[in-house]
C-alpha positions as CSV (number, residue, x, y, z in Angstrom):
1,X,152.6,-188.9,9.4
2,X,151.6,-191.7,11.8
3,X,150.3,-193.7,9.0
4,X,153.8,-193.6,7.4
5,X,155.4,-194.8,10.6
6,X,153.1,-197.6,11.0
7,X,153.7,-198.8,7.5
8,X,157.4,-198.6,7.9
9,X,157.3,-200.4,11.2
10,X,155.0,-203.2,9.9
11,X,157.8,-204.3,7.6
12,X,160.3,-204.3,10.4
13,X,157.8,-206.5,12.5
14,X,158.1,-209.2,10.1
15,X,161.7,-209.7,10.6
16,X,162.0,-208.6,14.2
17,X,158.8,-209.9,15.8
18,X,160.4,-213.0,17.2
19,X,162.2,-210.7,19.8
20,X,159.0,-209.4,21.3
21,X,158.4,-211.7,24.1
22,X,162.1,-212.4,25.0
23,X,163.1,-211.5,28.6
24,X,165.9,-213.8,29.3
25,X,169.5,-212.6,29.2
26,X,170.8,-212.7,25.6
27,X,174.1,-212.7,23.8
28,X,175.3,-209.2,22.9
29,X,173.0,-207.3,20.4
30,X,173.2,-204.2,18.4
31,X,171.5,-201.2,20.2
32,X,170.5,-197.6,19.7
33,X,169.8,-195.0,22.3
34,X,166.3,-193.5,23.0
35,X,166.8,-189.8,22.2
36,X,164.9,-186.8,23.3
37,X,164.8,-183.7,21.0
38,X,163.3,-182.0,18.1
39,X,161.6,-184.1,15.4
40,X,160.6,-183.0,12.0
41,X,158.0,-184.2,9.5
42,X,158.6,-184.2,5.7
43,X,156.2,-183.1,3.1
44,X,157.0,-184.3,-0.2
45,X,155.7,-182.5,-3.3
46,X,156.2,-182.3,-7.1
47,X,157.4,-178.9,-8.2
48,X,158.4,-176.9,-11.3
49,X,161.8,-175.1,-11.4
50,X,161.2,-171.8,-13.0
51,X,161.9,-167.9,-12.8
52,X,159.4,-166.3,-10.4
53,X,157.4,-163.1,-10.2
54,X,156.2,-162.4,-13.7
55,X,155.7,-158.7,-14.5
56,X,155.2,-156.4,-17.5
57,X,157.7,-153.8,-18.7
58,X,155.7,-150.8,-19.6
59,X,157.1,-148.1,-21.7
60,X,156.7,-144.3,-20.9
61,X,158.7,-142.7,-23.6
62,X,157.8,-141.5,-27.1
63,X,159.5,-142.1,-30.3
64,X,161.0,-145.2,-32.0
65,X,162.4,-148.3,-30.3
66,X,166.1,-148.3,-31.5
67,X,167.5,-151.0,-29.1
68,X,165.7,-153.9,-27.5
69,X,166.6,-156.4,-25.0
70,X,166.7,-160.2,-26.0
71,X,164.8,-162.9,-24.4
72,X,166.9,-164.3,-21.5
73,X,168.7,-161.0,-20.9
74,X,169.2,-160.2,-17.3
75,X,169.2,-156.6,-16.1
76,X,170.0,-155.2,-12.6
77,X,168.8,-151.9,-11.1
78,X,170.4,-149.1,-12.8
79,X,171.1,-150.9,-16.1
80,X,170.0,-149.7,-19.4
81,X,167.0,-151.8,-20.4
82,X,166.2,-150.5,-23.9
83,X,166.6,-147.4,-26.0
84,X,164.0,-145.0,-27.6
85,X,165.3,-142.6,-30.3
86,X,168.8,-143.8,-29.0
87,X,167.9,-142.4,-25.5
88,X,168.6,-144.9,-22.8
89,X,165.7,-146.2,-20.7
90,X,166.9,-147.4,-17.4
91,X,165.7,-150.2,-15.0
92,X,165.2,-148.8,-11.5
93,X,163.8,-150.9,-8.6
94,X,160.5,-150.0,-6.9
95,X,156.8,-150.8,-6.7
96,X,155.6,-147.4,-7.9
97,X,155.5,-147.2,-11.7
98,X,156.7,-144.2,-13.3
99,X,153.7,-141.9,-13.9
100,X,155.3,-138.4,-13.7
101,X,158.4,-136.4,-14.2
102,X,160.4,-135.9,-11.0
103,X,162.2,-132.7,-10.2
104,X,163.2,-130.4,-7.3
105,X,160.7,-130.2,-4.3
106,X,158.6,-133.1,-5.4
107,X,157.4,-135.4,-2.7
108,X,155.9,-138.9,-2.7
109,X,156.8,-142.7,-2.6
110,X,158.1,-142.5,-6.2
111,X,160.7,-139.8,-5.0
112,X,161.5,-142.1,-2.0
113,X,162.4,-145.0,-4.3
114,X,164.3,-142.7,-6.6
115,X,166.4,-141.6,-3.6
116,X,166.8,-145.3,-2.6
117,X,168.0,-146.4,-6.0
118,X,170.5,-143.5,-6.1
119,X,172.0,-144.5,-2.9
120,X,172.2,-148.1,-3.7
121,X,174.0,-147.3,-7.0
122,X,176.6,-145.4,-4.9
123,X,175.5,-141.9,-5.3
124,X,175.1,-139.5,-2.3
125,X,171.3,-138.9,-2.5
126,X,168.8,-138.0,0.1
127,X,167.1,-140.5,2.3
128,X,163.5,-139.4,2.5
129,X,160.4,-138.8,0.2
130,X,161.6,-135.3,-0.9
131,X,163.4,-134.4,-4.1
132,X,166.3,-132.4,-2.5
133,X,169.4,-130.7,-3.9
134,X,171.3,-133.9,-3.1
135,X,168.8,-136.0,-5.2
136,X,169.4,-133.5,-8.0
137,X,173.2,-133.7,-7.8
138,X,173.1,-137.5,-7.5
139,X,170.7,-137.9,-10.4
140,X,172.9,-135.7,-12.6
141,X,175.9,-138.0,-11.9
142,X,173.8,-141.1,-12.8
143,X,172.6,-139.4,-16.0
144,X,176.1,-138.5,-17.1
145,X,177.2,-142.0,-16.4
146,X,174.5,-143.7,-18.4
147,X,174.3,-141.3,-21.3
148,X,171.1,-139.6,-20.4
149,X,170.5,-135.9,-20.9
150,X,172.1,-134.3,-17.8
151,X,169.2,-132.3,-16.4
152,X,169.0,-133.2,-12.8
153,X,165.3,-134.3,-13.2
154,X,163.9,-137.6,-14.0
155,X,161.4,-137.7,-16.9
156,X,158.6,-140.5,-16.7
157,X,160.1,-142.0,-19.9
158,X,163.7,-142.2,-18.7
159,X,163.1,-145.3,-16.5
160,X,160.9,-148.3,-15.8
161,X,160.4,-149.2,-12.2
162,X,160.0,-153.0,-11.4
163,X,160.3,-154.5,-7.9
164,X,163.7,-156.1,-8.4
165,X,166.3,-157.1,-11.0
166,X,164.7,-159.0,-13.9
167,X,165.2,-161.5,-16.7
168,X,163.4,-160.9,-19.9
169,X,161.1,-163.7,-20.7
170,X,159.5,-162.5,-23.9
171,X,160.0,-159.2,-25.9
172,X,156.7,-157.7,-27.2
173,X,157.8,-154.4,-28.6
174,X,159.2,-154.3,-32.1
175,X,162.7,-152.9,-32.9
176,X,161.8,-149.9,-35.2
177,X,158.4,-149.8,-34.0
178,X,156.6,-146.9,-32.4
179,X,157.2,-146.4,-28.6
180,X,154.0,-145.2,-27.0
181,X,153.4,-144.3,-23.3
182,X,151.6,-147.3,-21.7
183,X,152.7,-149.8,-24.3
184,X,154.2,-153.1,-23.1
185,X,157.8,-153.6,-24.1
186,X,158.5,-157.0,-22.6
187,X,157.4,-159.6,-20.2
188,X,159.9,-160.1,-17.3
189,X,160.5,-162.3,-14.3
190,X,162.9,-162.4,-11.4
191,X,166.4,-163.1,-12.4
192,X,166.9,-166.1,-10.1
193,X,165.6,-169.7,-10.4
194,X,163.2,-171.0,-7.8
195,X,160.8,-173.8,-7.4
196,X,156.9,-173.5,-7.6
197,X,155.0,-176.0,-5.6
198,X,151.3,-176.5,-4.9
199,X,150.3,-177.5,-1.3
200,X,147.2,-179.4,-0.5
201,X,145.0,-176.9,1.5
202,X,145.3,-179.3,4.5
203,X,149.1,-178.8,4.5
204,X,148.8,-175.1,4.9
205,X,149.2,-175.3,8.7
206,X,152.2,-177.7,8.4
207,X,154.5,-175.7,6.1
208,X,155.9,-172.5,7.2
209,X,157.9,-169.7,5.6
210,X,161.6,-170.5,6.2
211,X,161.2,-174.3,6.5
212,X,164.1,-176.1,5.0
213,X,163.8,-178.1,1.9
214,X,165.7,-180.5,-0.4
215,X,165.2,-180.2,-4.1
216,X,166.1,-183.3,-6.3
217,X,167.0,-182.0,-9.8
218,X,166.8,-183.8,-13.1
219,X,169.8,-186.1,-12.9
220,X,169.3,-186.6,-9.2
221,X,171.5,-183.8,-7.9
222,X,170.2,-182.5,-4.6
223,X,170.1,-178.8,-3.7
224,X,169.1,-177.4,-0.5
225,X,166.7,-174.5,-0.2
226,X,164.0,-172.9,2.0
227,X,160.3,-172.0,1.6
228,X,160.5,-168.4,0.5
229,X,156.8,-167.6,0.1
230,X,153.3,-169.1,0.8
231,X,150.0,-168.0,-1.0
232,X,147.2,-167.0,1.4
233,X,144.3,-168.1,-0.8
234,X,143.5,-171.6,-1.9
235,X,143.1,-172.1,-5.6
236,X,141.1,-174.8,-7.3
237,X,141.4,-175.7,-11.0
238,X,138.1,-177.5,-11.0
239,X,134.9,-177.5,-9.2
240,X,135.8,-179.8,-6.5
241,X,136.7,-177.7,-3.4
242,X,138.6,-180.6,-2.0
243,X,141.2,-180.2,-4.8
244,X,142.1,-176.6,-3.7
245,X,145.9,-175.9,-3.4
246,X,148.0,-173.3,-2.0
247,X,150.8,-171.8,-4.2
248,X,154.2,-171.7,-2.5
249,X,157.8,-170.9,-3.7
250,X,161.1,-172.4,-2.6
251,X,164.3,-170.5,-2.8
252,X,167.4,-172.4,-3.9
253,X,170.5,-171.9,-1.6
254,X,172.7,-172.2,-4.7
255,X,170.7,-171.5,-7.9
256,X,173.7,-171.9,-10.1
257,X,173.4,-175.7,-9.6
258,X,170.2,-175.5,-11.6
259,X,171.3,-173.3,-14.5
260,X,169.7,-174.1,-17.8
261,X,166.8,-176.0,-16.3
262,X,163.9,-173.5,-16.7
263,X,160.5,-175.3,-16.4
264,X,162.1,-178.6,-15.2
265,X,160.1,-180.9,-13.0
266,X,161.8,-181.5,-9.5
267,X,161.0,-183.3,-6.3
268,X,160.7,-181.2,-3.3
269,X,161.0,-182.5,0.3
270,X,160.0,-179.9,2.8
271,X,161.1,-180.4,6.4
272,X,158.6,-178.9,8.7
273,X,158.9,-177.8,12.4
274,X,157.3,-181.0,13.8
275,X,157.7,-181.2,17.7
276,X,160.2,-179.5,19.9
277,X,160.9,-182.1,22.4
278,X,159.9,-185.9,22.1
279,X,161.4,-189.2,22.9
280,X,162.2,-191.1,19.8
281,X,163.9,-194.4,18.6
282,X,165.0,-195.5,15.1
283,X,162.1,-196.9,13.1
284,X,164.0,-200.3,12.9
285,X,163.7,-200.7,16.6
286,X,160.0,-201.2,16.4
287,X,158.6,-204.8,16.6
288,X,155.0,-206.0,16.2
289,X,152.9,-207.1,19.3
290,X,150.6,-210.1,19.1
291,X,147.1,-208.6,19.2
292,X,148.4,-205.4,17.4
293,X,150.4,-202.3,18.3
294,X,154.1,-201.9,18.6
295,X,156.9,-202.4,21.1
296,X,160.6,-201.9,21.5
297,X,163.0,-204.2,23.2
298,X,164.9,-202.3,26.0
299,X,168.2,-203.7,27.2
300,X,168.2,-203.6,31.0
301,X,171.0,-204.2,33.5
302,X,172.7,-207.6,33.0
303,X,171.8,-207.6,29.3
304,X,168.2,-208.6,30.1
305,X,165.9,-207.7,27.1
306,X,162.5,-206.4,28.1
307,X,159.6,-205.6,25.6
308,X,158.0,-202.2,26.2
309,X,154.8,-201.3,24.5
310,X,154.9,-197.9,22.8
311,X,152.5,-195.6,21.1
312,X,153.8,-194.0,17.9
313,X,153.8,-190.2,17.2
314,X,155.5,-188.2,14.6
315,X,157.6,-190.0,12.0
316,X,160.8,-188.3,10.9
317,X,161.6,-189.7,7.5
318,X,164.8,-187.6,7.2
319,X,166.6,-189.1,10.2
320,X,164.5,-192.4,10.2
321,X,163.3,-191.9,13.7
322,X,159.8,-192.1,15.2
323,X,158.2,-190.4,18.2
324,X,157.3,-192.9,21.0
325,X,155.6,-192.9,24.3
326,X,155.8,-195.7,26.8
327,X,157.9,-196.8,29.8
328,X,161.1,-195.5,28.3
329,X,163.6,-192.8,29.3
330,X,166.1,-190.7,27.5
331,X,169.4,-192.8,27.2
332,X,167.8,-196.2,27.3
333,X,169.2,-198.8,25.0
334,X,166.8,-200.4,22.5
335,X,167.5,-203.4,20.2
336,X,168.0,-202.7,16.5
337,X,168.9,-205.0,13.6
338,X,172.6,-205.4,13.1
339,X,174.1,-203.4,10.3
């Protein structure tokens, strides 16, 4: 980041270097304040706008596929996903796949996620990992509403459990084909667009989950977002360990602005935490010193302009400021070019 600041300041020095040795009173000049506060660095990356979290839809029912979802179809938790022998198969949300029939007195994580689904769908079910009479009553109400046989128990083939609401990416089952337990029906993704980026392994310590991001879409529209997930293991596409990258995903603040742009290339600028408290000046305040290095011109009492040598730190490209250390104080006025 310091290199970026030096490069930017070198350009400024060409036009502003003539001020570096001036100490006599001058005519009024344009100034900016030395500020103290947080500075952020910006990590710029290329990314791909896409639907995240691919997963497989695995059927557990027996019979014939009589209704299938279409590619692009979105299904929420509790929706009918497809039909076997005209019987609905629901999408329920959870990380434990359906592997057994659930009925009264059963216990386990799969029962806990069934109770959670029933509550989130508005039914008065139990809250634990036990199939209670409340669970049975709530399940019967759901079965009646969705057209399932009202039995008060959940057969393994009545539902598919996936972590969240989905978008169907590809249908692999065949309408009219044989439905067999364990067969893949479709490939699904999350139902919300996000951005996938690959961080250099060296950037893993800079970027944190929750960091703010700006995503430039095709057409140059800018959408805000945040880093939602960071991979933990570096991946390398070739044999060069130095080319290893960390996969990361960025969540859009308003995904509707990117509708219809699946697999589109985007530019992502991630604003990292930087430093919490530092003196900074506008980059345009920097002037080159003879013999190397940089200085700023501080306007003292009476309008006297005094060159002060500074050491550069973090460059904040978002606000156009750079961290400086030298004989400066918060609130000092430094010379900047006129607008």
